[in-house]
Residue, then its C-alpha position, 0 to 999 in steps of 0.5 A: x880880770x873882768x871886762x867892763x866898759x870905760x866911761x870914755x868908750x861910751x861918750x867919745x867916738x873911735x876909742x879903743x881899749x887896750x887891757x893890761x894886767x899890772x896887779x902883780x907888779x903893784x902889790x898891797x903894802x903889808x902895813x896897809x893890808x894889816x890896817x884894812x883887815x879891821x874892815x874885813x868883818x864890817x863890810x862884804x867880802x866883795x867890797x873888801x876885795x874891791x877896796x884892796x884892788x883900788x889901793x894897788x895903783x898907789x905908792x905904799x905909804x899912800x896905800x897905808x894912809x888911805x887904809x887908815x882913812x877908810x878904817x877911821x871912816x867906817x868906825x867914826x864917820x870921819x872922811x879924811x882927804x889927802x889933797x892928792x886928787x887920785x887918792x881923794x877920788x878913790x877915797x870918796x867913792x869907797x866912803x860912799x860904798x862903806x856908808x851904803x853897806x853900814x847903813x848910814x848912806x842918805x836915803x836919797x842916794x841908797x838906790x844910786x850907789x853901786x859897785x861892779x868890777 
């Protein structure tokens, strides 16, 4: 797992980070994984991997809902929201990354959207 700087360590004093690797405790729901497969040929392998990892922290049913929303967005440019703040934050940034890769991000934002893991 790569070491990346958290925002809070850059803006708050005296913050220490403790890393845990819980990826194997929270697996991707098989239904969500199957749904995401339709994105695999549309987006880069790097983005596909990041999206898959982002869903890990959510309940299986929410993973599935988010996967469906991401697929709909990629195909139809319709951004669904869940009214669950954490899920909506993840969906929003994934929508931006997908729009960037598929070429429909607004010109003024093209240089400002990056993903690093």
